[in-house]
PLY file of the C-alpha trace (Angstrom):
ply
format ascii 1.0
element vertex 236
property float x
property float y
property float z
element edge 235
property int vertex1
property int vertex2
end_header
11.37 -25.37 -55.23
11.20 -24.68 -58.88
12.93 -26.18 -61.91
13.21 -23.20 -64.39
12.30 -23.94 -68.09
10.81 -21.78 -70.87
7.66 -22.50 -72.84
6.95 -21.35 -76.26
4.37 -18.62 -76.54
2.07 -21.00 -78.20
1.98 -23.24 -75.10
1.76 -20.24 -72.79
-1.42 -19.33 -74.79
-2.76 -22.76 -74.36
-2.40 -22.63 -70.55
-3.88 -19.16 -70.32
-6.88 -20.17 -72.49
-7.77 -22.68 -69.99
-8.15 -20.20 -67.21
-9.84 -17.74 -69.34
-12.57 -20.00 -70.60
-13.57 -21.15 -66.98
-17.15 -20.20 -66.16
-17.82 -17.06 -64.04
-19.70 -17.21 -60.74
-22.62 -14.66 -60.95
-22.74 -13.86 -57.34
-20.02 -12.75 -54.71
-17.60 -15.56 -53.77
-14.81 -16.35 -51.25
-11.77 -18.11 -52.40
-8.28 -18.82 -51.03
-5.47 -18.44 -53.53
-1.73 -18.76 -53.75
0.05 -16.74 -56.32
3.17 -17.72 -58.42
4.92 -16.21 -61.32
6.22 -18.00 -64.31
9.42 -15.73 -64.33
10.85 -13.06 -62.18
7.95 -10.35 -61.60
8.14 -6.97 -59.84
5.94 -7.12 -56.95
6.22 -3.49 -56.10
2.73 -1.86 -55.67
0.83 -5.13 -56.53
-2.38 -5.83 -54.89
-6.02 -6.48 -55.08
-9.34 -5.38 -53.33
-11.29 -7.45 -51.18
-14.26 -6.21 -49.30
-13.28 -2.63 -50.13
-9.64 -3.07 -48.59
-6.66 -2.99 -50.76
-4.47 -5.89 -50.06
-0.76 -5.90 -50.94
0.48 -8.93 -52.87
3.92 -10.60 -52.83
4.64 -12.92 -55.91
7.80 -15.09 -56.28
8.93 -17.19 -59.10
11.20 -19.33 -56.90
8.33 -20.66 -54.70
4.77 -20.85 -53.91
3.69 -17.52 -52.07
1.40 -17.14 -49.10
-2.22 -18.01 -48.96
-4.68 -15.08 -49.52
-8.30 -14.76 -49.07
-10.41 -12.78 -51.61
-14.12 -12.13 -51.13
-16.05 -10.14 -53.75
-17.28 -10.54 -57.40
-15.72 -12.73 -60.12
-13.10 -12.29 -61.71
-10.46 -11.31 -59.15
-8.80 -8.03 -60.55
-5.07 -7.43 -59.66
-3.74 -3.90 -59.71
-0.31 -2.04 -59.67
-0.36 0.94 -57.31
1.69 4.12 -58.01
2.16 7.26 -55.94
1.44 10.32 -58.09
3.19 13.75 -57.78
0.16 15.31 -56.23
0.02 12.84 -53.43
-2.70 10.71 -54.78
-2.47 7.00 -55.63
-3.13 5.66 -59.12
-4.11 1.91 -59.53
-3.72 0.24 -62.96
-5.18 -3.08 -63.48
-2.58 -5.65 -64.74
-4.43 -8.94 -64.59
-7.68 -10.78 -63.87
-8.30 -14.24 -62.68
-11.64 -15.89 -63.41
-12.46 -18.47 -60.76
-14.56 -21.52 -61.85
-17.77 -22.23 -59.80
-17.18 -24.10 -56.82
-13.38 -23.76 -56.54
-12.32 -22.52 -53.22
-8.67 -23.18 -53.19
-6.65 -22.17 -56.20
-3.19 -21.58 -57.41
-2.83 -18.53 -59.56
0.07 -18.78 -61.93
0.99 -15.30 -63.59
2.48 -15.13 -66.95
3.73 -12.22 -68.86
1.24 -11.47 -71.76
3.18 -11.50 -75.09
0.40 -9.41 -76.56
0.35 -6.81 -73.90
-0.16 -3.20 -75.00
-2.88 -0.62 -75.05
-6.05 -2.63 -74.25
-4.36 -5.77 -73.21
-3.52 -6.81 -69.73
-0.02 -7.03 -68.64
-0.27 -10.55 -67.27
-2.32 -13.65 -67.95
-3.34 -15.81 -65.21
-3.78 -19.74 -65.05
-6.02 -20.94 -62.54
-5.39 -24.41 -61.10
-7.51 -26.19 -58.84
-5.34 -26.48 -55.46
-7.76 -28.28 -53.27
-6.31 -31.27 -51.57
-9.62 -33.35 -52.43
-8.63 -32.86 -56.15
-4.73 -32.74 -55.71
-3.93 -34.72 -52.71
-0.64 -34.79 -50.76
1.64 -37.41 -51.93
0.72 -36.91 -55.67
1.97 -35.29 -58.81
-0.38 -33.47 -61.08
1.20 -33.68 -64.56
0.25 -31.50 -67.42
1.40 -32.63 -70.84
1.89 -29.54 -72.82
3.68 -31.56 -75.47
2.36 -32.13 -79.13
2.84 -35.77 -78.28
1.53 -38.47 -75.99
3.88 -39.23 -73.12
4.38 -42.10 -71.07
5.86 -42.07 -67.52
7.06 -44.45 -64.67
7.07 -42.99 -61.23
8.46 -45.74 -58.98
6.21 -48.65 -59.75
3.26 -46.46 -61.08
3.08 -46.51 -64.98
0.78 -44.10 -66.95
0.31 -42.39 -70.30
-1.01 -39.03 -70.92
-2.18 -37.72 -74.37
-0.80 -34.32 -75.68
-2.42 -31.31 -73.99
-3.99 -33.26 -71.28
-3.15 -33.94 -67.47
-3.25 -36.65 -64.97
-2.86 -36.94 -61.17
-0.38 -39.73 -60.37
0.21 -41.10 -56.67
3.25 -43.22 -56.50
3.15 -46.65 -54.55
6.19 -45.62 -52.51
7.39 -45.39 -49.01
7.80 -41.87 -47.38
11.09 -40.13 -48.17
12.64 -42.50 -50.53
14.34 -41.90 -53.98
11.89 -43.01 -56.63
12.80 -43.70 -60.38
11.34 -41.03 -62.70
11.10 -41.83 -66.58
9.39 -39.94 -69.27
9.03 -41.09 -72.81
7.38 -39.55 -75.85
5.36 -41.55 -78.44
6.35 -40.24 -81.83
5.38 -41.95 -85.12
4.16 -44.94 -83.20
7.44 -45.52 -81.42
8.33 -44.68 -77.67
11.52 -42.45 -77.42
13.04 -42.21 -73.95
13.41 -38.61 -72.84
14.03 -38.11 -69.13
15.48 -40.66 -66.60
16.38 -39.47 -63.10
15.38 -39.82 -59.56
13.36 -37.72 -57.26
12.91 -37.74 -53.40
9.21 -38.81 -52.92
7.61 -37.49 -49.82
3.94 -38.41 -48.74
3.52 -34.90 -47.16
4.35 -33.18 -50.26
2.80 -32.54 -53.68
4.01 -31.27 -56.98
2.64 -29.78 -60.24
4.70 -30.95 -63.22
4.60 -29.29 -66.60
6.03 -31.15 -69.62
6.52 -29.54 -72.83
8.57 -29.77 -76.17
12.05 -28.42 -76.12
11.95 -26.82 -79.60
15.62 -25.56 -79.41
17.26 -28.96 -78.60
18.78 -31.08 -81.44
17.68 -33.85 -81.43
14.29 -32.70 -79.82
13.70 -33.51 -76.39
11.25 -32.52 -73.54
11.58 -30.04 -70.70
10.20 -30.54 -67.24
9.04 -27.82 -64.78
8.13 -28.84 -61.23
6.33 -26.70 -58.67
6.63 -28.41 -55.30
4.77 -27.80 -51.94
5.64 -29.19 -48.62
2.64 -29.80 -46.16
2.88 -27.64 -42.93
1.43 -28.89 -39.55
-1.61 -26.64 -39.87
-2.88 -27.83 -43.25
-5.44 -30.46 -43.55
0 1
1 2
2 3
3 4
4 5
5 6
6 7
7 8
8 9
9 10
10 11
11 12
12 13
13 14
14 15
15 16
16 17
17 18
18 19
19 20
20 21
21 22
22 23
23 24
24 25
25 26
26 27
27 28
28 29
29 30
30 31
31 32
32 33
33 34
34 35
35 36
36 37
37 38
38 39
39 40
40 41
41 42
42 43
43 44
44 45
45 46
46 47
47 48
48 49
49 50
50 51
51 52
52 53
53 54
54 55
55 56
56 57
57 58
58 59
59 60
60 61
61 62
62 63
63 64
64 65
65 66
66 67
67 68
68 69
69 70
70 71
71 72
72 73
73 74
74 75
75 76
76 77
77 78
78 79
79 80
80 81
81 82
82 83
83 84
84 85
85 86
86 87
87 88
88 89
89 90
90 91
91 92
92 93
93 94
94 95
95 96
96 97
97 98
98 99
99 100
100 101
101 102
102 103
103 104
104 105
105 106
106 107
107 108
108 109
109 110
110 111
111 112
112 113
113 114
114 115
115 116
116 117
117 118
118 119
119 120
120 121
121 122
122 123
123 124
124 125
125 126
126 127
127 128
128 129
129 130
130 131
131 132
132 133
133 134
134 135
135 136
136 137
137 138
138 139
139 140
140 141
141 142
142 143
143 144
144 145
145 146
146 147
147 148
148 149
149 150
150 151
151 152
152 153
153 154
154 155
155 156
156 157
157 158
158 159
159 160
160 161
161 162
162 163
163 164
164 165
165 166
166 167
167 168
168 169
169 170
170 171
171 172
172 173
173 174
174 175
175 176
176 177
177 178
178 179
179 180
180 181
181 182
182 183
183 184
184 185
185 186
186 187
187 188
188 189
189 190
190 191
191 192
192 193
193 194
194 195
195 196
196 197
197 198
198 199
199 200
200 201
201 202
202 203
203 204
204 205
205 206
206 207
207 208
208 209
209 210
210 211
211 212
212 213
213 214
214 215
215 216
216 217
217 218
218 219
219 220
220 221
221 222
222 223
223 224
224 225
225 226
226 227
227 228
228 229
229 230
230 231
231 232
232 233
233 234
234 235
């Protein structure tokens, strides 16, 4: 499930920069990845090459897609395939994803490139460590993209996150119970309440949370985007 909210281009660029600056592995690698698009994306003709085979790719903005395996050199190059009048097939690169050394399970978040054009990729890709050792079941990985420090309360768990930083939070709560969710921003030394709601907590689920400033609201407030995943029986 996804809660749809729109980031400013500045914050999108900040997210993309994190993926683009990741170190490249010099040798062939094998990685499992799950694709997701920030907004609706045309999947027609999308794919990537792995071990010499072109693999079709399905991407949704409403939920996490299936898990794909890529074996090859870094970065992963994604293409859009198009049939030509002469019966041949043309493939145009639309995005690349640079995988940091040692990462074997990643979430790839595709975001339309505001600077796309000649010489610029159609999409930028944010690479997120999706391993359960880093991001365990029953937890929330919260990215504070706000200019301000935020404070949160998830059930009995209290935390603070500086601006442009992230934190993994695991509430001390029973499975399948509603937990109180509260976010505040620290502005000019004062904590200002922003979000007060309740979410269903499940120990066999995990969520990536993006928090950013809502620059269109008066008075200013924050926006929250959640990307949720429910564990299936075959997953570790």
